[in-house]
N, C-alpha and C positions, 0 to 999 in steps of 0.2 A: 147333341142337345142332351146327354146324362150327364155333361159338364155343365150345362145351366140349370137342370133339375138339383145336380149338387149345391151348385151355389145359391139357388133359391131355399134350399132345405137347411143350408149353412146359416145362411142370412134370418132367416126366420127363427131358427134356434139363438144365435143369438142376440135376437131382438127380443125372444120372451125371455133370456136371463136378465137385460138389462130392466126389463120395465120395473120389476120389484126395487130396485137401485132409487129409482123417481116414485116412489110411492110418498106420501105422507105421513108422517107419526099420525097416531088418533088425536086431537086437539092442536095438529098444528098448524089447521087453516082457518080455526076459531082465533088463536092465539095471534096469528099477524092482523087476523082482520078486527080485532079488539084489545089487542094489547099492546101490540110491537109499536106503535105510535107512540107509547109514552114511554114502557120498558125497552124497546130495543129489540130486533130480532135475535141477539142474543141473551138478552136477559140482564144487560149491564146497566140500561138506564141511560145511557148516553146518548139522548135523542134530544132537540132543543125543549120538548115537553119535559119529559126527564130530568133535565136540568133546570127548568122554569120552577117544576113541583119540589125539586132536591129529593127526588126519591134515589133509594139506597139499590145497590143491585140484588136483583132475586138470587143472583148466587154469594150474597154476605150471608154471613155467619147467622146473623138471625132469622132470614130468610130460610136458609138451610136448618136450621135447628126446629121450625114451627112443623107441626105435624101435617098430614094432608087433610084430616077435619079443619085445621085452623085456614089453611091455602082454600080451600074450598068456601068456607064461611066467610073470609076476605072478598073472594073474588064476589060471591053471590050477594052478600050484603053491601060491601063495600068499606074502605076503610082511612082514616085521613080524608087527603082529598079526591080518593076515587070511588068513584061510585058504585054501584052496586051490579051486578049482571042478571039478575034474577029475573027480569021483565026482558032478556033477551039470548039468553042461553038455557036452555035445559038442565037438569042437574046433571044428566049424563055427559052432555056437553061440557061442563064445570069440571066433572071427574076427569074428563078427557084433558081438558087444558092444565090439570094441576100435574097430572102424566107427564103432561109435555115438556111443563115446567122442572118437574124434576129430572128431565132429559136434560135438559141447559145446565144443571148444576152439576153433573158430573164432568 
C-alpha cells in the first residue's frame, strides 16, 4: 500500500514538473493561427503561400533590425501584400506576437 502511495506521489510530481514544458509562449497560439500559414512555424516563410508571395524570412537581417514598434505597426496595419490584423487581434495580442517573433529570431 505504501509503495502504491509513493508511486502515485512520484507520478504526480513528475507530471507537475512536465506541464510547464508544454506551455506555449505568449503570442505563440496567435502566431500559429494567423501568421504561420504564410510565414511558417519557424518564421522562415518556406510555405506554399510564403513562396507565392515571395516573403523573406522573419529571421532576415531586415526583419531582425526592425524595432518592436515597427513590427507592431506592420502586423497591425499590414505591409506589402499582408493585410493588417487590427480588426482580428488586440494590441496586447499583437505585442505578444511580436515577442514570439523575436523568440523565433534567436
